[in-house]
mmCIF file of the N, C-alpha and C atoms, coordinates in Angstrom:
data_MODEL
# 
_entry.id   MODEL 
# 
loop_
_atom_site.group_PDB 
_atom_site.id 
_atom_site.type_symbol 
_atom_site.label_atom_id 
_atom_site.label_alt_id 
_atom_site.label_comp_id 
_atom_site.label_asym_id 
_atom_site.label_entity_id 
_atom_site.label_seq_id 
_atom_site.pdbx_PDB_ins_code 
_atom_site.Cartn_x 
_atom_site.Cartn_y 
_atom_site.Cartn_z 
_atom_site.occupancy 
_atom_site.B_iso_or_equiv 
_atom_site.pdbx_formal_charge 
_atom_site.auth_seq_id 
_atom_site.auth_comp_id 
_atom_site.auth_asym_id 
_atom_site.auth_atom_id 
_atom_site.pdbx_PDB_model_num 
ATOM 1   N N  . MET A 1 1  ? 76.635  91.737  97.383  1.00 0.00 ? 1  MET A N  1 
ATOM 2   C CA . MET A 1 1  ? 77.105  91.823  98.737  1.00 0.00 ? 1  MET A CA 1 
ATOM 3   C C  . MET A 1 1  ? 77.039  93.297  99.143  1.00 0.00 ? 1  MET A C  1 
ATOM 4   N N  . LEU A 1 2  ? 76.629  93.554  100.368 1.00 0.00 ? 2  LEU A N  1 
ATOM 5   C CA . LEU A 1 2  ? 76.532  94.909  100.881 1.00 0.00 ? 2  LEU A CA 1 
ATOM 6   C C  . LEU A 1 2  ? 77.806  95.248  101.642 1.00 0.00 ? 2  LEU A C  1 
ATOM 7   N N  . ALA A 1 3  ? 78.422  96.371  101.305 1.00 0.00 ? 3  ALA A N  1 
ATOM 8   C CA . ALA A 1 3  ? 79.599  96.870  102.014 1.00 0.00 ? 3  ALA A CA 1 
ATOM 9   C C  . ALA A 1 3  ? 79.252  98.251  102.545 1.00 0.00 ? 3  ALA A C  1 
ATOM 10  N N  . ILE A 1 4  ? 79.604  98.504  103.809 1.00 0.00 ? 4  ILE A N  1 
ATOM 11  C CA . ILE A 1 4  ? 79.303  99.783  104.446 1.00 0.00 ? 4  ILE A CA 1 
ATOM 12  C C  . ILE A 1 4  ? 80.606  100.410 104.928 1.00 0.00 ? 4  ILE A C  1 
ATOM 13  N N  . CYS A 1 5  ? 80.813  101.670 104.573 1.00 0.00 ? 5  CYS A N  1 
ATOM 14  C CA . CYS A 1 5  ? 82.004  102.387 105.004 1.00 0.00 ? 5  CYS A CA 1 
ATOM 15  C C  . CYS A 1 5  ? 81.990  102.515 106.526 1.00 0.00 ? 5  CYS A C  1 
ATOM 16  N N  . GLU A 1 6  ? 83.107  102.173 107.153 1.00 0.00 ? 6  GLU A N  1 
ATOM 17  C CA . GLU A 1 6  ? 83.203  102.224 108.610 1.00 0.00 ? 6  GLU A CA 1 
ATOM 18  C C  . GLU A 1 6  ? 83.267  103.653 109.139 1.00 0.00 ? 6  GLU A C  1 
ATOM 19  N N  . ASP A 1 7  ? 83.670  104.604 108.296 1.00 0.00 ? 7  ASP A N  1 
ATOM 20  C CA . ASP A 1 7  ? 83.801  105.987 108.747 1.00 0.00 ? 7  ASP A CA 1 
ATOM 21  C C  . ASP A 1 7  ? 82.513  106.799 108.568 1.00 0.00 ? 7  ASP A C  1 
ATOM 22  N N  . CYS A 1 8  ? 81.910  106.756 107.369 1.00 0.00 ? 8  CYS A N  1 
ATOM 23  C CA . CYS A 1 8  ? 80.756  107.623 107.103 1.00 0.00 ? 8  CYS A CA 1 
ATOM 24  C C  . CYS A 1 8  ? 79.444  106.871 106.908 1.00 0.00 ? 8  CYS A C  1 
ATOM 25  N N  . SER A 1 9  ? 79.484  105.540 106.907 1.00 0.00 ? 9  SER A N  1 
ATOM 26  C CA . SER A 1 9  ? 78.300  104.668 106.796 1.00 0.00 ? 9  SER A CA 1 
ATOM 27  C C  . SER A 1 9  ? 77.657  104.672 105.418 1.00 0.00 ? 9  SER A C  1 
ATOM 28  N N  . LYS A 1 10 ? 78.365  105.131 104.389 1.00 0.00 ? 10 LYS A N  1 
ATOM 29  C CA . LYS A 1 10 ? 77.825  105.042 103.032 1.00 0.00 ? 10 LYS A CA 1 
ATOM 30  C C  . LYS A 1 10 ? 77.763  103.580 102.634 1.00 0.00 ? 10 LYS A C  1 
ATOM 31  N N  . LYS A 1 11 ? 76.678  103.191 101.974 1.00 0.00 ? 11 LYS A N  1 
ATOM 32  C CA . LYS A 1 11 ? 76.464  101.798 101.591 1.00 0.00 ? 11 LYS A CA 1 
ATOM 33  C C  . LYS A 1 11 ? 76.804  101.577 100.129 1.00 0.00 ? 11 LYS A C  1 
ATOM 34  N N  . TYR A 1 12 ? 77.440  100.431 99.855  1.00 0.00 ? 12 TYR A N  1 
ATOM 35  C CA . TYR A 1 12 ? 77.805  100.040 98.498  1.00 0.00 ? 12 TYR A CA 1 
ATOM 36  C C  . TYR A 1 12 ? 77.296  98.629  98.239  1.00 0.00 ? 12 TYR A C  1 
ATOM 37  N N  . ASN A 1 13 ? 76.745  98.417  97.057  1.00 0.00 ? 13 ASN A N  1 
ATOM 38  C CA . ASN A 1 13 ? 76.327  97.090  96.635  1.00 0.00 ? 13 ASN A CA 1 
ATOM 39  C C  . ASN A 1 13 ? 77.431  96.540  95.726  1.00 0.00 ? 13 ASN A C  1 
ATOM 40  N N  . ILE A 1 14 ? 78.120  95.486  96.189  1.00 0.00 ? 14 ILE A N  1 
ATOM 41  C CA . ILE A 1 14 ? 79.261  94.929  95.479  1.00 0.00 ? 14 ILE A CA 1 
ATOM 42  C C  . ILE A 1 14 ? 78.828  93.693  94.695  1.00 0.00 ? 14 ILE A C  1 
ATOM 43  N N  . ASP A 1 15 ? 79.149  93.656  93.404  1.00 0.00 ? 15 ASP A N  1 
ATOM 44  C CA . ASP A 1 15 ? 78.868  92.494  92.566  1.00 0.00 ? 15 ASP A CA 1 
ATOM 45  C C  . ASP A 1 15 ? 80.040  91.524  92.689  1.00 0.00 ? 15 ASP A C  1 
ATOM 46  N N  . GLU A 1 16 ? 79.833  90.424  93.416  1.00 0.00 ? 16 GLU A N  1 
ATOM 47  C CA . GLU A 1 16 ? 80.915  89.471  93.669  1.00 0.00 ? 16 GLU A CA 1 
ATOM 48  C C  . GLU A 1 16 ? 81.434  88.823  92.387  1.00 0.00 ? 16 GLU A C  1 
ATOM 49  N N  . SER A 1 17 ? 80.628  88.746  91.348  1.00 0.00 ? 17 SER A N  1 
ATOM 50  C CA . SER A 1 17 ? 81.069  88.113  90.110  1.00 0.00 ? 17 SER A CA 1 
ATOM 51  C C  . SER A 1 17 ? 82.149  88.941  89.410  1.00 0.00 ? 17 SER A C  1 
ATOM 52  N N  . LYS A 1 18 ? 82.268  90.218  89.749  1.00 0.00 ? 18 LYS A N  1 
ATOM 53  C CA . LYS A 1 18 ? 83.282  91.071  89.137  1.00 0.00 ? 18 LYS A CA 1 
ATOM 54  C C  . LYS A 1 18 ? 84.574  91.119  89.951  1.00 0.00 ? 18 LYS A C  1 
ATOM 55  N N  . MET A 1 19 ? 84.589  90.484  91.108  1.00 0.00 ? 19 MET A N  1 
ATOM 56  C CA . MET A 1 19 ? 85.803  90.442  91.919  1.00 0.00 ? 19 MET A CA 1 
ATOM 57  C C  . MET A 1 19 ? 86.769  89.441  91.320  1.00 0.00 ? 19 MET A C  1 
ATOM 58  N N  . LYS A 1 20 ? 88.036  89.823  91.174  1.00 0.00 ? 20 LYS A N  1 
ATOM 59  C CA . LYS A 1 20 ? 89.040  88.942  90.571  1.00 0.00 ? 20 LYS A CA 1 
ATOM 60  C C  . LYS A 1 20 ? 89.560  87.910  91.558  1.00 0.00 ? 20 LYS A C  1 
ATOM 61  N N  . GLY A 1 21 ? 89.575  88.246  92.831  1.00 0.00 ? 21 GLY A N  1 
ATOM 62  C CA . GLY A 1 21 ? 90.083  87.340  93.858  1.00 0.00 ? 21 GLY A CA 1 
ATOM 63  C C  . GLY A 1 21 ? 89.090  87.226  94.996  1.00 0.00 ? 21 GLY A C  1 
ATOM 64  N N  . ASP A 1 22 ? 89.580  86.768  96.138  1.00 0.00 ? 22 ASP A N  1 
ATOM 65  C CA . ASP A 1 22 ? 88.722  86.620  97.305  1.00 0.00 ? 22 ASP A CA 1 
ATOM 66  C C  . ASP A 1 22 ? 88.527  87.940  98.044  1.00 0.00 ? 22 ASP A C  1 
ATOM 67  N N  . ARG A 1 23 ? 89.372  88.929  97.752  1.00 0.00 ? 23 ARG A N  1 
ATOM 68  C CA . ARG A 1 23 ? 89.298  90.226  98.412  1.00 0.00 ? 23 ARG A CA 1 
ATOM 69  C C  . ARG A 1 23 ? 89.285  91.345  97.384  1.00 0.00 ? 23 ARG A C  1 
ATOM 70  N N  . ALA A 1 24 ? 88.620  92.436  97.750  1.00 0.00 ? 24 ALA A N  1 
ATOM 71  C CA . ALA A 1 24 ? 88.622  93.634  96.912  1.00 0.00 ? 24 ALA A CA 1 
ATOM 72  C C  . ALA A 1 24 ? 88.811  94.840  97.830  1.00 0.00 ? 24 ALA A C  1 
ATOM 73  N N  . ARG A 1 25 ? 89.465  95.861  97.307  1.00 0.00 ? 25 ARG A N  1 
ATOM 74  C CA . ARG A 1 25 ? 89.736  97.066  98.085  1.00 0.00 ? 25 ARG A CA 1 
ATOM 75  C C  . ARG A 1 25 ? 89.386  98.275  97.226  1.00 0.00 ? 25 ARG A C  1 
ATOM 76  N N  . PHE A 1 26 ? 88.674  99.231  97.829  1.00 0.00 ? 26 PHE A N  1 
ATOM 77  C CA . PHE A 1 26 ? 88.333  100.459 97.108  1.00 0.00 ? 26 PHE A CA 1 
ATOM 78  C C  . PHE A 1 26 ? 88.174  101.598 98.099  1.00 0.00 ? 26 PHE A C  1 
ATOM 79  N N  . SER A 1 27 ? 88.196  102.818 97.577  1.00 0.00 ? 27 SER A N  1 
ATOM 80  C CA . SER A 1 27 ? 88.036  104.017 98.402  1.00 0.00 ? 27 SER A CA 1 
ATOM 81  C C  . SER A 1 27 ? 86.579  104.445 98.415  1.00 0.00 ? 27 SER A C  1 
ATOM 82  N N  . CYS A 1 28 ? 86.115  104.873 99.585  1.00 0.00 ? 28 CYS A N  1 
ATOM 83  C CA . CYS A 1 28 ? 84.760  105.411 99.714  1.00 0.00 ? 28 CYS A CA 1 
ATOM 84  C C  . CYS A 1 28 ? 84.670  106.706 98.915  1.00 0.00 ? 28 CYS A C  1 
ATOM 85  N N  . GLN A 1 29 ? 83.625  106.865 98.150  1.00 0.00 ? 29 GLN A N  1 
ATOM 86  C CA . GLN A 1 29 ? 83.458  108.054 97.324  1.00 0.00 ? 29 GLN A CA 1 
ATOM 87  C C  . GLN A 1 29 ? 83.078  109.277 98.154  1.00 0.00 ? 29 GLN A C  1 
ATOM 88  N N  . GLU A 1 30 ? 82.563  109.059 99.363  1.00 0.00 ? 30 GLU A N  1 
ATOM 89  C CA . GLU A 1 30 ? 82.163  110.170 100.215 1.00 0.00 ? 30 GLU A CA 1 
ATOM 90  C C  . GLU A 1 30 ? 83.321  110.710 101.058 1.00 0.00 ? 30 GLU A C  1 
ATOM 91  N N  . CYS A 1 31 ? 84.071  109.818 101.721 1.00 0.00 ? 31 CYS A N  1 
ATOM 92  C CA . CYS A 1 31 ? 85.074  110.282 102.686 1.00 0.00 ? 31 CYS A CA 1 
ATOM 93  C C  . CYS A 1 31 ? 86.499  109.837 102.369 1.00 0.00 ? 31 CYS A C  1 
ATOM 94  N N  . GLY A 1 32 ? 86.676  108.924 101.410 1.00 0.00 ? 32 GLY A N  1 
ATOM 95  C CA . GLY A 1 32 ? 88.015  108.485 101.030 1.00 0.00 ? 32 GLY A CA 1 
ATOM 96  C C  . GLY A 1 32 ? 88.558  107.321 101.841 1.00 0.00 ? 32 GLY A C  1 
ATOM 97  N N  . HIS A 1 33 ? 87.800  106.834 102.816 1.00 0.00 ? 33 HIS A N  1 
ATOM 98  C CA . HIS A 1 33 ? 88.229  105.698 103.636 1.00 0.00 ? 33 HIS A CA 1 
ATOM 99  C C  . HIS A 1 33 ? 88.422  104.465 102.746 1.00 0.00 ? 33 HIS A C  1 
ATOM 100 N N  . ILE A 1 34 ? 89.460  103.659 103.031 1.00 0.00 ? 34 ILE A N  1 
ATOM 101 C CA . ILE A 1 34 ? 89.714  102.440 102.272 1.00 0.00 ? 34 ILE A CA 1 
ATOM 102 C C  . ILE A 1 34 ? 88.803  101.335 102.815 1.00 0.00 ? 34 ILE A C  1 
ATOM 103 N N  . ILE A 1 35 ? 88.032  100.721 101.939 1.00 0.00 ? 35 ILE A N  1 
ATOM 104 C CA . ILE A 1 35 ? 87.112  99.643  102.297 1.00 0.00 ? 35 ILE A CA 1 
ATOM 105 C C  . ILE A 1 35 ? 87.648  98.350  101.708 1.00 0.00 ? 35 ILE A C  1 
ATOM 106 N N  . VAL A 1 36 ? 87.749  97.326  102.528 1.00 0.00 ? 36 VAL A N  1 
ATOM 107 C CA . VAL A 1 36 ? 88.193  96.009  102.080 1.00 0.00 ? 36 VAL A CA 1 
ATOM 108 C C  . VAL A 1 36 ? 87.028  95.051  102.272 1.00 0.00 ? 36 VAL A C  1 
ATOM 109 N N  . VAL A 1 37 ? 86.656  94.363  101.196 1.00 0.00 ? 37 VAL A N  1 
ATOM 110 C CA . VAL A 1 37 ? 85.589  93.363  101.284 1.00 0.00 ? 37 VAL A CA 1 
ATOM 111 C C  . VAL A 1 37 ? 86.175  91.992  100.974 1.00 0.00 ? 37 VAL A C  1 
ATOM 112 N N  . VAL A 1 38 ? 85.646  90.983  101.646 1.00 0.00 ? 38 VAL A N  1 
ATOM 113 C CA . VAL A 1 38 ? 86.098  89.608  101.470 1.00 0.00 ? 38 VAL A CA 1 
ATOM 114 C C  . VAL A 1 38 ? 84.919  88.799  100.964 1.00 0.00 ? 38 VAL A C  1 
ATOM 115 N N  . ARG A 1 39 ? 85.153  88.046  99.914  1.00 0.00 ? 39 ARG A N  1 
ATOM 116 C CA . ARG A 1 39 ? 84.107  87.221  99.314  1.00 0.00 ? 39 ARG A CA 1 
ATOM 117 C C  . ARG A 1 39 ? 83.599  86.207  100.342 1.00 0.00 ? 39 ARG A C  1 
ATOM 118 N N  . LYS A 1 40 ? 82.307  85.951  100.334 1.00 0.00 ? 40 LYS A N  1 
ATOM 119 C CA . LYS A 1 40 ? 81.722  84.978  101.255 1.00 0.00 ? 40 LYS A CA 1 
ATOM 120 C C  . LYS A 1 40 ? 82.369  83.621  101.043 1.00 0.00 ? 40 LYS A C  1 
ATOM 121 N N  . GLY A 1 41 ? 82.761  82.962  102.133 1.00 0.00 ? 41 GLY A N  1 
ATOM 122 C CA . GLY A 1 41 ? 83.391  81.652  102.054 1.00 0.00 ? 41 GLY A CA 1 
ATOM 123 C C  . GLY A 1 41 ? 84.897  81.714  101.859 1.00 0.00 ? 41 GLY A C  1 
ATOM 124 N N  . ALA A 1 42 ? 85.468  82.891  101.649 1.00 0.00 ? 42 ALA A N  1 
ATOM 125 C CA . ALA A 1 42 ? 86.914  83.002  101.434 1.00 0.00 ? 42 ALA A CA 1 
ATOM 126 C C  . ALA A 1 42 ? 87.675  82.631  102.698 1.00 0.00 ? 42 ALA A C  1 
ATOM 127 N N  . ALA A 1 43 ? 87.148  82.946  103.854 1.00 0.00 ? 43 ALA A N  1 
ATOM 128 C CA . ALA A 1 43 ? 87.820  82.607  105.111 1.00 0.00 ? 43 ALA A CA 1 
ATOM 129 C C  . ALA A 1 43 ? 87.869  81.092  105.292 1.00 0.00 ? 43 ALA A C  1 
ATOM 130 N N  . ASP A 1 44 ? 86.846  80.395  104.839 1.00 0.00 ? 44 ASP A N  1 
ATOM 131 C CA . ASP A 1 44 ? 86.826  78.936  104.934 1.00 0.00 ? 44 ASP A CA 1 
ATOM 132 C C  . ASP A 1 44 ? 87.889  78.320  104.040 1.00 0.00 ? 44 ASP A C  1 
ATOM 133 N N  . ARG A 1 45 ? 88.103  78.887  102.847 1.00 0.00 ? 45 ARG A N  1 
ATOM 134 C CA . ARG A 1 45 ? 89.088  78.342  101.909 1.00 0.00 ? 45 ARG A CA 1 
ATOM 135 C C  . ARG A 1 45 ? 90.510  78.609  102.372 1.00 0.00 ? 45 ARG A C  1 
ATOM 136 N N  . SER A 1 46 ? 90.725  79.652  103.174 1.00 0.00 ? 46 SER A N  1 
ATOM 137 C CA . SER A 1 46 ? 92.085  79.950  103.630 1.00 0.00 ? 46 SER A CA 1 
ATOM 138 C C  . SER A 1 46 ? 92.591  78.844  104.555 1.00 0.00 ? 46 SER A C  1 
ATOM 139 N N  . ASP A 1 47 ? 91.707  78.097  105.202 1.00 0.00 ? 47 ASP A N  1 
ATOM 140 C CA . ASP A 1 47 ? 92.119  76.992  106.055 1.00 0.00 ? 47 ASP A CA 1 
ATOM 141 C C  . ASP A 1 47 ? 92.707  75.854  105.233 1.00 0.00 ? 47 ASP A C  1 
ATOM 142 N N  . GLU A 1 48 ? 92.354  75.786  103.947 1.00 0.00 ? 48 GLU A N  1 
ATOM 143 C CA . GLU A 1 48 ? 92.838  74.724  103.069 1.00 0.00 ? 48 GLU A CA 1 
ATOM 144 C C  . GLU A 1 48 ? 94.213  75.031  102.495 1.00 0.00 ? 48 GLU A C  1 
ATOM 145 N N  . ASN A 1 49 ? 94.679  76.275  102.606 1.00 0.00 ? 49 ASN A N  1 
ATOM 146 C CA . ASN A 1 49 ? 95.952  76.683  102.038 1.00 0.00 ? 49 ASN A CA 1 
ATOM 147 C C  . ASN A 1 49 ? 97.088  76.226  102.948 1.00 0.00 ? 49 ASN A C  1 
ATOM 148 N N  . PRO A 1 50 ? 97.966  75.352  102.488 1.00 0.00 ? 50 PRO A N  1 
ATOM 149 C CA . PRO A 1 50 ? 99.040  74.858  103.343 1.00 0.00 ? 50 PRO A CA 1 
ATOM 150 C C  . PRO A 1 50 ? 100.029 75.940  103.750 1.00 0.00 ? 50 PRO A C  1 
ATOM 151 N N  . ALA A 1 51 ? 100.116 77.011  103.010 1.00 0.00 ? 51 ALA A N  1 
ATOM 152 C CA . ALA A 1 51 ? 101.058 78.074  103.363 1.00 0.00 ? 51 ALA A CA 1 
ATOM 153 C C  . ALA A 1 51 ? 100.655 78.775  104.650 1.00 0.00 ? 51 ALA A C  1 
ATOM 154 N N  . THR A 1 52 ? 99.380  78.721  105.005 1.00 0.00 ? 52 THR A N  1 
ATOM 155 C CA . THR A 1 52 ? 98.912  79.384  106.214 1.00 0.00 ? 52 THR A CA 1 
ATOM 156 C C  . THR A 1 52 ? 98.947  78.446  107.415 1.00 0.00 ? 52 THR A C  1 
ATOM 157 N N  . GLN A 1 53 ? 99.265  77.190  107.222 1.00 0.00 ? 53 GLN A N  1 
ATOM 158 C CA . GLN A 1 53 ? 99.308  76.223  108.305 1.00 0.00 ? 53 GLN A CA 1 
ATOM 159 C C  . GLN A 1 53 ? 100.664 76.253  108.987 1.00 0.00 ? 53 GLN A C  1 
ATOM 160 N N  . PRO A 1 54 ? 100.704 76.001  110.302 1.00 0.00 ? 54 PRO A N  1 
ATOM 161 C CA . PRO A 1 54 ? 102.006 75.965  110.987 1.00 0.00 ? 54 PRO A CA 1 
ATOM 162 C C  . PRO A 1 54 ? 102.855 74.817  110.483 1.00 0.00 ? 54 PRO A C  1 
ATOM 163 N N  . ALA A 1 55 ? 104.162 75.008  110.497 1.00 0.00 ? 55 ALA A N  1 
ATOM 164 C CA . ALA A 1 55 ? 105.093 73.980  110.010 1.00 0.00 ? 55 ALA A CA 1 
ATOM 165 C C  . ALA A 1 55 ? 105.090 72.782  110.959 1.00 0.00 ? 55 ALA A C  1 
ATOM 166 N N  . ASP A 1 56 ? 105.288 71.617  110.404 1.00 0.00 ? 56 ASP A N  1 
ATOM 167 C CA . ASP A 1 56 ? 105.376 70.382  111.180 1.00 0.00 ? 56 ASP A CA 1 
ATOM 168 C C  . ASP A 1 56 ? 106.771 70.321  111.798 1.00 0.00 ? 56 ASP A C  1 
ATOM 169 N N  . LYS A 1 57 ? 106.881 70.489  113.098 1.00 0.00 ? 57 LYS A N  1 
ATOM 170 C CA . LYS A 1 57 ? 108.180 70.559  113.764 1.00 0.00 ? 57 LYS A CA 1 
ATOM 171 C C  . LYS A 1 57 ? 108.871 69.204  113.847 1.00 0.00 ? 57 LYS A C  1 
ATOM 172 N N  . SER A 1 58 ? 108.161 68.117  113.624 1.00 0.00 ? 58 SER A N  1 
ATOM 173 C CA . SER A 1 58 ? 108.788 66.800  113.699 1.00 0.00 ? 58 SER A CA 1 
ATOM 174 C C  . SER A 1 58 ? 109.704 66.558  112.498 1.00 0.00 ? 58 SER A C  1 
ATOM 175 N N  . ARG A 1 59 ? 109.572 67.327  111.425 1.00 0.00 ? 59 ARG A N  1 
ATOM 176 C CA . ARG A 1 59 ? 110.393 67.161  110.217 1.00 0.00 ? 59 ARG A CA 1 
ATOM 177 C C  . ARG A 1 59 ? 111.741 67.859  110.338 1.00 0.00 ? 59 ARG A C  1 
ATOM 178 N N  . GLN A 1 60 ? 111.938 68.688  111.340 1.00 0.00 ? 60 GLN A N  1 
ATOM 179 C CA . GLN A 1 60 ? 113.165 69.491  111.438 1.00 0.00 ? 60 GLN A CA 1 
ATOM 180 C C  . GLN A 1 60 ? 114.314 68.677  111.930 1.00 0.00 ? 60 GLN A C  1 
# 
């Protein structure tokens, strides 16, 4: 996966197989900006997580 620093435009090639979760965070080696990358398809899986869904108000 290609990640590009938003501040200085330095490019990083990220190996998704080494990511422990759906997101990874690291500092740019050129400018120190924090870069957050999200694994492809992670946004789709977040819809399946019941904790992110609104509560059913009929149960209250």
